[in-house]
Kinemage of the C-alpha trace (Angstrom):
@kinemage 1
@onewidth
@group {chain A} dominant
@subgroup {mainchain}
@vectorlist {calphas} color= white
{ca met a 1} P 173.704 96.498 68.461
{ca leu a 2} L 171.708 94.985 71.418
{ca leu a 3} L 172.863 91.130 70.455
{ca ser a 4} L 176.641 92.801 69.697
{ca phe a 5} L 176.901 94.851 72.818
{ca leu a 6} L 175.860 90.966 74.822
{ca leu a 7} L 178.030 89.209 72.529
{ca leu a 8} L 180.719 91.309 73.337
{ca phe a 9} L 179.511 91.493 77.237
{ca gly a 10} L 179.837 87.580 76.970
{ca thr a 11} L 183.253 86.931 75.573
{ca cys a 12} L 184.707 89.423 78.536
{ca lys a 13} L 183.166 87.160 81.314
{ca thr a 14} L 184.293 84.221 79.578
{ca lys a 15} L 188.164 85.513 79.735
{ca asn a 16} L 187.491 86.908 83.105
{ca lys a 17} L 186.510 83.493 84.117
{ca glu a 18} L 189.191 81.417 82.378
{ca gln a 19} L 191.993 84.090 84.017
{ca asn a 20} L 190.509 83.097 87.527
{ca asn a 21} L 190.621 79.785 86.956
{ca gln a 22} L 194.086 79.942 86.015
{ca gln a 23} L 195.124 82.030 88.967
{ca ala a 24} L 193.620 79.988 91.548
{ca ile a 25} L 194.894 77.217 89.800
{ca leu a 26} L 198.990 78.657 89.884
{ca thr a 27} L 197.772 79.958 93.520
{ca asn a 28} L 197.425 76.097 94.387
{ca lys a 29} L 200.393 75.081 93.168
{ca ile a 30} L 202.338 77.159 95.056
{ca lys a 31} L 201.135 76.812 97.980
{ca ile a 32} L 201.443 72.905 97.356
{ca ile a 33} L 205.256 73.965 96.888
{ca asn a 34} L 205.722 75.366 100.057
{ca ser a 35} L 203.568 72.798 101.871
{ca ile a 36} L 206.442 70.567 99.972
{ca gln a 37} L 209.006 72.638 101.198
{ca his a 38} L 208.342 73.147 104.475
{ca lys a 39} L 207.861 69.049 105.349
{ca ile a 40} L 211.678 68.730 103.537
{ca gln a 41} L 212.601 72.018 106.002
{ca leu a 42} L 210.935 69.131 108.831
{ca ala a 43} L 212.949 66.490 108.018
{ca ala a 44} L 216.071 68.272 107.402
{ca gly a 45} L 216.009 69.341 110.941
{ca asn a 46} L 216.283 73.033 112.657
{ca asn a 47} L 219.672 73.414 112.435
{ca phe a 48} L 220.185 72.576 108.606
{ca thr a 49} L 221.636 75.703 107.811
{ca ala a 50} L 224.087 76.011 111.255
{ca arg a 51} L 227.075 77.930 110.710
{ca pro a 52} L 229.663 79.265 112.802
{ca thr a 53} L 229.579 82.758 114.359
{ca leu a 54} L 232.576 84.213 112.827
{ca asn a 55} L 235.077 87.096 114.035
{ca ala a 56} L 235.147 90.529 112.188
{ca gly a 57} L 236.910 90.032 108.471
{ca glu a 58} L 236.368 86.114 108.638
{ca tyr a 59} L 234.214 84.468 105.596
{ca tyr a 60} L 233.010 81.155 105.886
{ca tyr a 61} L 231.515 79.305 102.545
{ca asp a 62} L 229.485 75.683 102.318
{ca glu a 63} L 227.166 73.613 100.208
{ca arg a 64} L 225.250 70.704 101.854
{ca asn a 65} L 222.888 68.632 100.468
{ca phe a 66} L 219.972 66.430 102.626
{ca arg a 67} L 218.753 63.423 101.012
{ca asp a 68} L 215.458 61.281 102.539
{ca ser a 69} L 215.743 57.525 103.408
{ca phe a 70} L 215.632 56.678 99.990
{ca gly a 71} L 219.002 58.783 99.018
{ca arg a 72} L 216.555 60.562 96.829
{ca leu a 73} L 217.951 64.794 97.309
{ca lys a 74} L 215.827 66.899 98.801
{ca glu a 75} L 217.319 70.163 99.488
{ca tyr a 76} L 221.043 71.405 98.268
{ca val a 77} L 221.532 74.398 100.428
{ca val a 78} L 224.646 77.348 99.642
{ca ile a 79} L 225.690 78.834 102.264
{ca glu a 80} L 227.488 82.322 102.253
{ca arg a 81} L 228.519 84.171 105.475
{ca arg a 82} L 230.433 87.164 106.141
{ca asp a 83} L 230.718 88.562 109.973
{ca thr a 84} L 227.981 91.277 108.738
{ca gly a 85} L 225.156 88.598 107.283
{ca asp a 86} L 224.513 86.032 105.891
{ca val a 87} L 223.100 84.955 102.170
{ca leu a 88} L 221.241 81.689 102.132
{ca thr a 89} L 220.263 79.871 98.473
{ca asn a 90} L 218.214 76.676 99.122
{ca tyr a 91} L 216.814 74.418 95.763
{ca tyr a 92} L 214.309 72.355 96.524
{ca tyr a 93} L 213.250 68.681 94.845
{ca lys a 94} L 210.459 66.612 94.532
{ca asp a 95} L 210.657 63.662 92.706
{ca ser a 96} L 214.175 64.371 91.116
{ca gln a 97} L 213.298 67.224 89.847
{ca leu a 98} L 213.216 71.027 90.995
{ca ile a 99} L 210.340 73.181 92.497
{ca lys a 100} L 211.716 75.789 94.555
{ca val a 101} L 214.289 78.076 94.746
{ca thr a 102} L 214.631 80.920 97.640
{ca lys a 103} L 217.519 83.211 98.378
{ca ser a 104} L 218.302 85.444 101.388
{ca val a 105} L 220.503 88.019 102.065
{ca val a 106} L 220.472 88.826 105.465
{ca thr a 107} L 222.942 91.528 106.793
{ca leu a 108} L 222.953 94.343 109.719
{ca asn a 109} L 220.480 96.661 107.438
{ca val a 110} L 219.628 94.727 104.913
{ca asn a 111} L 216.726 92.134 105.204
{ca gln a 112} L 215.956 90.314 101.052
{ca phe a 113} L 214.263 88.066 99.298
{ca ala a 114} L 213.079 85.759 96.518
{ca asn a 115} L 211.269 82.783 95.717
{ca tyr a 116} L 211.573 80.961 92.055
{ca tyr a 117} L 208.489 78.235 91.781
{ca phe a 118} L 209.020 75.496 88.750
{ca asp a 119} L 206.757 72.739 87.564
{ca asn a 120} L 208.075 70.679 84.892
{ca tyr a 121} L 211.056 72.293 84.154
{ca ser a 122} L 209.090 75.526 83.484
{ca leu a 123} L 209.143 78.384 86.218
{ca ile a 124} L 205.544 79.379 87.061
{ca his a 125} L 206.062 82.206 89.454
{ca ser a 126} L 208.618 84.245 90.889
{ca his a 127} L 208.684 86.738 93.771
{ca val a 128} L 211.376 88.918 95.046
{ca gly a 129} L 211.039 91.222 98.059
{ca gly a 130} L 213.564 93.879 98.566
{ca ser a 131} L 215.967 95.115 95.964
{ca leu a 132} L 217.455 91.656 94.393
{ca ser a 133} L 217.330 91.495 90.862
{ca leu a 134} L 215.859 88.280 89.266
{ca ile a 135} L 217.848 85.076 88.682
{ca ser a 136} L 217.720 84.016 85.030
{ca thr a 137} L 215.434 80.931 84.906
{ca asp a 138} L 218.188 78.904 82.760
{ca thr a 139} L 220.283 79.722 85.514
{ca leu a 140} L 218.078 78.614 87.905
{ca leu a 141} L 217.740 75.453 86.126
{ca ser a 142} L 221.403 74.419 85.248
{ca arg a 143} L 222.743 74.963 88.663
{ca gly a 144} L 219.686 73.243 90.066
{ca tyr a 145} L 219.868 69.932 88.351
{ca arg a 146} L 223.994 70.019 88.028
{ca tyr a 147} L 223.029 70.067 92.254
{ca leu a 148} L 221.021 66.953 91.328
{ca ser a 149} L 223.688 65.082 89.799
{ca ile a 150} L 225.793 64.864 92.995
{ca lys a 151} L 225.613 60.986 94.231
{ca gly a 152} L 227.486 61.940 97.436
{ca asp a 153} L 227.386 64.067 100.104
{ca val a 154} L 228.867 67.577 100.097
{ca gly a 155} L 229.895 70.184 102.638
{ca asp a 156} L 230.807 71.123 106.347
{ca lys a 157} L 231.204 67.273 108.159
{ca glu a 158} L 231.231 69.252 111.358
{ca tyr a 159} L 228.004 70.359 111.200
{ca arg a 160} L 226.490 67.807 109.063
{ca lys a 161} L 226.560 65.482 112.377
{ca tyr a 162} L 223.780 67.705 113.764
{ca phe a 163} L 221.156 67.813 111.492
{ca gly a 164} L 217.838 66.423 112.868
{ca lys a 165} L 219.627 65.959 116.164
{ca lys a 166} L 218.590 68.344 119.697
{ca thr a 167} L 222.207 69.465 120.207
{ca tyr a 168} L 224.075 72.070 118.156
{ca pro a 169} L 227.449 73.005 117.217
{ca pro a 170} L 229.859 75.125 119.131
{ca asn a 171} L 229.506 78.140 118.557
{ca ser a 172} L 226.546 77.986 116.511
{ca ile a 173} L 224.372 81.138 115.102
{ca val a 174} L 221.292 78.084 116.702
{ca glu a 175} L 222.918 78.751 120.321
{ca ile a 176} L 222.024 82.592 119.490
{ca ile a 177} L 218.423 82.545 118.620
{ca glu a 178} L 217.580 80.201 121.244
């Protein structure tokens, strides 16, 4: 009886140790992906998502991409702007692989976000804040790799020319924040 108890206790302890190790590995991967995302955002410039101030009833839609000095895609952003708020979806890449997708919905009464972390074409973690529903992994991957296949720059050239510079587009949301 004592021997079977010791075996059961040892097995449980080993399983807990394995689970703790797997959780630590996942936590480290998420930290690394967040670090890469932060570096991409710094390289793209604070006003990468600069967008116009809208009047009542107006709508603005844009897609933009950011590439490093070697021409590799680092970020692809889809911007939807209404007079009541914004919906931003960002796709982040490292070595031509999708590593993270973020979605944020910010309106007058709502602040929601979702983060999806990828490793080797697999979703390793997702986190949703607010009442956003999860986007399917297949949808995220297909969109992410469709954007990766676009060779040239896309988006509103009026706002693109301000990327990484100290000046901001006229009538920009950046002016309101500062």
